C-alpha positions in Angstrom: 40.1 68.1 117.6 37.5 66.2 119.5 38.3 63.1 117.4 41.9 63.3 118.4 41.0 63.6 122.1 38.7 60.6 121.8 41.5 58.6 120.2 43.8 59.4 123.1 41.1 58.4 125.6 40.4 55.1 123.7 42.8 52.9 125.5 42.8 49.1 125.4 39.6 47.3 126.5 41.1 45.8 129.7 42.4 49.1 131.0 39.1 50.7 130.0 37.1 48.2 132.0 39.5 48.8 135.0 38.9 52.5 134.7 35.1 52.0 134.5 35.3 49.8 137.6 37.2 52.5 139.5 34.6 55.1 138.3 31.8 52.9 139.6 33.5 52.6 143.0 33.7 56.4 143.3 30.2 56.9 141.9 28.8 54.4 144.4 30.2 56.4 147.3 28.9 59.8 145.9 25.4 58.5 144.9 25.0 56.8 148.3 25.8 59.9 150.2 23.4 62.1 148.2 20.7 59.5 148.6 20.1 58.6 145.0 17.3 56.0 144.8 14.5 54.5 142.8 11.2 52.7 143.3 10.7 49.1 142.2 7.1 48.0 141.5 6.4 44.3 142.1 4.6 42.8 139.0 2.2 40.7 141.1 1.5 42.7 144.3 2.1 46.2 142.8 3.9 47.2 146.0 6.7 49.6 145.7 10.1 49.0 147.2 12.9 51.6 147.6 16.1 50.7 145.9 19.2 52.7 146.9 22.8 52.8 145.7 25.1 50.8 148.0 28.4 52.2 149.0 31.2 49.9 147.9 33.6 51.5 150.4 32.0 49.7 153.4 32.7 46.6 155.3 29.9 44.7 153.5 30.8 46.1 150.1 34.5 45.1 150.3 33.5 41.6 151.6 31.1 41.2 148.7 33.7 42.2 146.0 36.4 39.9 147.4 34.0 37.1 148.0 32.1 37.2 144.7 34.4 38.4 141.9 35.9 35.0 141.3 32.5 33.4 141.7 31.1 35.7 138.9 34.0 34.8 136.7 33.2 31.0 137.2 29.5 31.6 136.4 30.0 33.6 133.2 28.1 31.6 130.7 29.9 32.5 127.5 33.1 30.9 128.8 31.8 27.3 128.7 30.0 27.8 125.4 33.1 29.4 123.8 35.2 26.5 124.9 32.8 24.0 123.3 32.6 26.2 120.2 36.4 26.4 119.9 36.7 22.6 120.1 34.1 22.1 117.4 35.6 24.7 115.1 39.2 23.5 115.7 38.5 20.0 114.3 36.4 21.4 111.4 39.3 23.7 110.5 42.2 21.3 111.0 40.5 18.4 109.2 40.2 20.6 106.0 36.4 20.1 106.0 35.7 23.8 106.6 38.1 24.7 103.8 36.4 22.2 101.4 32.9 23.3 102.2 33.6 27.0 101.7 35.8 26.8 98.6 32.8 27.1 96.2 31.7 30.3 97.9 35.0 32.2 97.4 33.9 33.9 94.2 30.4 34.8 95.3 29.7 38.6 95.5 30.2 40.1 98.9 26.6 41.4 99.2 25.3 37.8 99.0 27.7 36.7 101.8 26.7 39.7 103.9 23.0 38.9 103.5 23.6 35.2 104.5 25.6 36.2 107.6 23.1 38.8 108.7 20.1 36.5 108.0 21.5 33.5 109.7 22.6 35.6 112.7 19.1 37.1 113.1 17.2 33.8 112.9 19.8 32.1 115.2 18.4 34.2 118.1 15.8 31.4 118.4 18.5 29.6 120.6 19.1 32.7 122.8 22.5 34.0 123.8 24.2 30.7 122.8 24.2 31.9 119.2 26.9 34.6 120.0 29.5 32.1 121.2 28.7 29.7 118.3 28.4 32.1 115.4 30.9 34.9 116.1 34.0 32.6 116.0 32.4 30.6 113.2 31.9 33.6 110.9 35.3 34.8 111.7 36.7 31.6 110.3 34.2 31.7 107.4 35.5 35.1 106.3 39.1 34.0 106.7 38.6 31.0 104.3 36.6 33.2 101.9 39.6 35.5 101.6 38.0 38.3 103.6 38.8 40.0 106.8 37.8 37.7 109.7 37.2 40.8 111.9 34.4 41.9 109.6 32.7 38.5 109.8 32.7 38.8 113.6 31.4 42.4 113.7 28.7 41.8 111.1 27.5 38.7 112.9 27.4 40.6 116.2 25.3 43.3 114.7 23.0 40.7 113.0 22.4 38.8 116.2 22.0 41.8 118.4 19.8 43.9 116.1 17.8 40.8 115.2 17.0 39.7 118.8 13.5 41.0 118.5 13.0 39.5 115.0 13.2 35.9 113.7 11.3 33.4 111.7 10.1 31.5 114.8 8.5 32.3 118.1 11.2 31.7 120.7 11.2 30.9 124.4 12.2 34.5 125.4 9.0 35.7 123.8 7.0 33.3 125.9 8.9 34.3 129.1 8.4 38.0 128.4 4.7 37.5 127.5 4.0 36.2 131.0 5.0 39.5 132.5 3.2 41.4 129.7 0.0 39.6 130.5 0.4 40.1 134.2 1.0 43.8 133.8 -2.0 44.1 131.4 -4.3 42.6 134.0 -3.9 45.7 136.0 -6.0 47.5 133.4 -8.0 44.6 131.9 -8.6 42.0 134.6 -9.4 39.1 132.3 -6.7 39.8 129.7 -5.0 36.8 128.1 -1.8 37.0 126.0 -2.4 35.3 122.6 0.3 32.8 121.6 2.2 33.7 118.4 0.9 37.3 118.8 4.2 38.8 117.3 5.0 36.2 114.6 4.1 38.4 111.6 6.0 41.5 112.6 9.0 39.3 113.6 9.2 37.6 110.2 8.8 40.7 108.1 11.3 42.7 110.2 13.9 39.9 109.8 13.9 40.4 106.0 13.8 44.2 106.2 16.7 44.4 108.6 18.7 41.8 106.6 18.2 43.6 103.3 18.9 47.1 104.6 21.8 45.8 106.7 23.3 44.2 103.6 23.3 47.5 101.7 24.8 49.4 104.6 27.4 46.8 105.5 28.6 46.3 102.0 29.6 49.9 101.7 31.5 49.7 105.0 33.0 46.2 104.9 33.4 45.3 101.3 37.2 44.9 101.1 38.8 41.5 100.6 42.0 40.4 102.3 44.9 39.7 100.0 46.7 36.6 101.3 50.0 35.4 100.1 50.5 31.8 99.2 52.8 31.4 102.2 49.9 32.3 104.5 47.5 30.0 102.7 46.9 26.7 104.5 47.3 23.6 102.3 44.6 20.9 102.7 44.0 17.7 100.7 40.5 17.9 99.2 38.8 14.6 99.0 35.4 14.2 97.3 35.1 10.7 98.7 35.7 12.0 102.2 33.1 14.6 101.7 30.5 12.1 100.5 31.1 9.8 103.5 31.0 12.7 105.9 27.8 14.0 104.4 26.1 10.6 104.9 27.2 10.5 108.6 26.2 14.1 109.1 22.7 13.4 107.7 22.2 10.4 110.0 23.4 12.4 113.1 21.1 15.4 112.3 18.2 13.0 111.7 18.8 11.5 115.2 18.8 15.0 116.8 15.6 16.0 114.9 13.9 12.7 116.0 14.9 13.5 119.6 12.9 16.7 119.5 9.7 15.4 117.8 7.0 14.5 120.3 4.6 11.6 120.0 6.6 9.1 118.0 8.0 5.8 119.3 11.1 6.5 121.5 11.1 10.1 120.3 11.2 13.3 122.4 14.3 12.4 124.3 15.5 16.0 124.4 12.1 17.6 125.3 10.7 18.7 128.6 7.7 16.4 128.8 6.0 18.3 131.7 5.0 21.4 129.7 2.2 21.9 127.2 3.6 24.3 124.6 6.1 22.9 122.2 8.5 25.9 122.4 8.7 25.4 126.2 9.1 21.7 125.8 12.1 22.5 123.6 13.8 25.4 125.3 12.6 25.6 128.9 15.1 25.5 131.7 14.2 21.8 132.2 14.4 20.8 128.6 17.5 18.7 127.8 17.7 20.3 124.4 18.4 23.8 125.8 21.8 22.8 126.9 22.0 19.5 125.0 22.0 21.1 121.5 25.5 22.5 122.3 26.8 19.0 123.1 25.1 17.7 119.9 26.8 20.4 117.8 30.2 19.5 119.4 29.7 15.8 118.9 28.6 16.1 115.3 31.6 18.4 114.5 34.1 16.1 116.2 32.7 13.0 114.4 32.4 14.6 111.0 35.8 16.3 111.3 37.5 13.1 112.3 36.0 11.1 109.4 36.8 13.7 106.8 40.3 14.3 108.2 41.2 10.6 108.3 39.8 9.7 104.8 41.4 12.8 103.2 44.7 12.2 105.2 44.6 15.8 106.6 44.6 14.0 110.0 46.8 10.9 109.8 46.5 9.5 113.4 44.9 10.1 116.8 47.9 12.1 117.9 47.2 14.7 115.1 43.5 14.6 116.0 44.2 15.4 119.6 46.5 18.2 118.6 43.9 19.6 116.1 41.3 20.0 118.8 43.1 23.0 120.3 43.7 24.8 117.0 41.0 27.5 117.5 42.4 28.3 121.0 45.3 30.1 119.6 45.4 33.8 120.6 42.5 33.4 122.9 44.3 34.5 126.1 43.1 38.1 125.7 39.5 36.9 125.5 39.6 35.1 128.8 41.6 37.9 130.5 39.0 40.5 129.5 36.2 38.4 130.7 37.9 38.1 134.1 38.1 41.8 134.5 34.6 42.1 133.2 33.4 39.8 136.0 34.9 42.2 138.6 33.1 45.1 137.1 29.9 42.9 137.1 30.4 42.3 140.8 30.7 46.0 141.5 27.5 46.8 139.5 25.6 44.0 141.2 26.4 45.2 144.7 26.1 48.9 144.2 22.9 48.6 142.2 23.8 51.8 140.2 22.3 50.3 137.0 19.1 49.3 138.8 18.5 52.7 140.3 19.3 54.5 137.0 16.8 52.3 135.2 14.1 52.7 137.9 14.4 56.5 137.5 14.0 56.1 133.7 10.9 53.9 134.3 9.5 56.5 136.7 10.0 59.2 134.1 8.3 57.0 131.5 5.3 56.6 133.8 4.9 60.3 134.0 4.5 60.7 130.2 1.1 62.0 129.2 1.2 61.5 125.4 -0.7 59.3 123.0 0.0 57.5 119.8 3.3 58.2 118.1 4.1 60.9 120.6 4.1 58.1 123.3 5.7 55.3 121.2 8.8 57.2 120.2 9.9 58.5 123.6 9.1 55.0 125.1 11.4 53.4 122.5 14.2 55.8 123.3 13.8 55.3 127.1 14.0 51.5 126.6 17.1 52.0 124.6 18.7 54.1 127.3 17.8 51.5 129.9 19.5 48.8 127.8 22.8 50.7 127.7 22.9 50.5 131.5 21.2 47.2 132.0 21.6 44.9 128.9 19.8 41.9 130.5 16.5 41.6 128.7 14.4 39.6 131.2 15.6 41.6 134.3 14.8 44.8 132.6 11.3 43.7 131.5 10.5 42.6 135.0 11.2 46.2 136.1 9.6 47.9 133.2 6.5 45.9 132.3 4.4 46.9 135.4 4.7 50.6 134.2 5.1 50.4 130.5 2.3 47.9 129.6 -0.5 49.7 131.5 0.8 53.1 130.3 0.5 52.1 126.6 -2.7 50.0 127.2 -4.4 53.2 128.4 -3.3 54.8 125.2 -5.1 51.9 123.3 -1.8 50.1 122.4 -2.0 46.4 122.9 0.3 44.6 125.4 1.8 42.5 122.6 2.8 45.6 120.6 4.2 47.2 123.8 6.4 44.1 124.2 7.5 44.4 120.6 8.4 48.1 121.1 10.5 47.0 124.1 12.2 44.1 122.4 13.1 46.2 119.3 14.5 49.0 121.5 16.3 46.4 123.6 17.9 44.9 120.5 19.1 48.3 119.3 20.3 49.4 122.7 22.6 46.4 123.2 24.7 47.5 120.2 25.5 50.8 122.1 26.2 49.3 125.5 29.9 48.9 126.4 29.0 46.7 129.4 27.0 44.2 127.3 28.9 40.9 127.9 28.7 39.7 124.3 30.2 43.0 123.1 33.1 42.2 125.4 33.2 38.7 123.8 33.3 40.2 120.4 36.3 42.4 121.4 38.2 39.3 122.6 37.5 37.5 119.3 38.6 40.5 117.3 41.9 40.4 119.2 42.2 36.7 118.3 42.3 37.6 114.6 44.5 40.7 115.1 47.2 39.7 112.6 48.1 43.1 111.3 49.2 44.5 114.6 46.3 47.0 114.9 45.3 47.2 118.5 41.7 46.4 119.2 40.0 49.2 121.1 36.5 49.5 122.6 35.4 53.0 121.3 37.1 52.4 117.9 35.2 49.2 117.5 31.9 50.9 118.5 32.7 53.7 116.1 33.3 51.2 113.3 29.9 49.5 113.7 28.1 52.7 114.6 26.9 53.6 111.0 25.3 50.1 110.7 23.7 50.1 114.2 22.4 53.7 113.8 20.7 53.0 110.5 19.2 49.7 111.7 18.0 51.4 114.9 16.2 53.9 112.7 14.8 51.0 110.6 13.5 49.4 113.8 11.8 52.6 114.8 10.3 53.0 111.3 9.0 49.4 111.4 7.3 50.0 114.8 5.8 53.4 113.8 4.8 52.2 110.3 3.1 49.1 111.6 1.2 51.2 114.2 0.0 53.7 111.6 -1.0 51.0 109.1 -2.7 48.9 111.7 -1.7 45.6 110.2 -1.9 42.4 112.3 1.4 41.9 114.2 0.6 38.2 114.9 -2.2 35.7 115.2 -5.4 37.5 116.2 -3.4 40.5 117.4 -3.1 44.1 116.3 -1.0 47.1 117.4 -4.1 48.5 119.1 -6.8 47.0 121.2 
């Protein structure tokens, strides 16, 4: 009975976002009137600032919504990255190159494909949020050309990226950014504390393989059906071994040029690095590093050049007119995606002005600070609280700025190292994003699912969350087991760093 009621409530994503926005408007009025508030602790000065819920039904509130909603839409980062991604995939698809490359993999067992998708998605988090806009549409097409459901490729990749955000084979720039706040918060207890670089690398690498292996077993039971396609639906491409050989040579040269551009210290190298910073990871991915944004342009350029060469030699693209037309191929059925992002931007404006999410999270932080447990009895509730915070505030860095001044000293006094505290936060943050309906890349995933909605089945928010729930729930438990197990065993979590002090 409850399931039937949930299905009736599960309307289309755009209407649901509109209803959530209306609910936030009403909630802002009510919470403002009852004086709902939280206390923000400054990470440097440790001074507390009162944060209240702002009433949207005020002169300032209405001015803010009308003045900033369109601005928020223009500033939504995934839009520009998605456009670049669609252009790159369009030419790869229309030229027949993607079809040629994937043909040998069509008879591979589904569990191998699943493992590859999950593993690649997890390690791609090295590049930050850009990996969503690049990999979700890519794996949708990969599954299509492998004779599988493209929607499954998109959902599996989303789970892999999101659940794998705290893992990876490399130390990434987000780890460095978060560690600055971890060290600052730790100095409240240990004045001369210094955060060890690479302090989480061991646990990140091991967790990547554990999550990918467990995820493969769970996913394969849930998404193991192939799509039967009639010959009328099958796209016909001319396969040219000669074109593939020439394209491979060009691709190798282009990749070599990009790699040389990120190697410091060689003649004329380091073109895409931030030369002002000392650590290589910040040289590569800091806000001032050309590679941070430039790697997207590099991917686009490589795809366009290789797609054009393969298409012309194979005769899948006969002239520049066909090449120009092929660039827009992946934009088919994307209207819903951009429409849902527009309505999401309005909801984002309401959240930003009202500060409802901030105040809820600050109260959760205050509750965390009141905990008087030790060991596992502290780690588990902290993990759960971090997950709950992520549902309301998916942005990792903003959340850690609020949370670290309370969480790091709290766990440090319980003999838990700041690095391990950061790992607890990052793993819980990864899990929580899968359960957040306001996470922007969940919204992007819905739009991409709609793009591949060929069977007339309407894409719905709660139905999609329900479909990926078994995977996300099990991987959440896996994350918690990894954290708890590592703490109990006391193994090194990284270079010269342990779970405890």
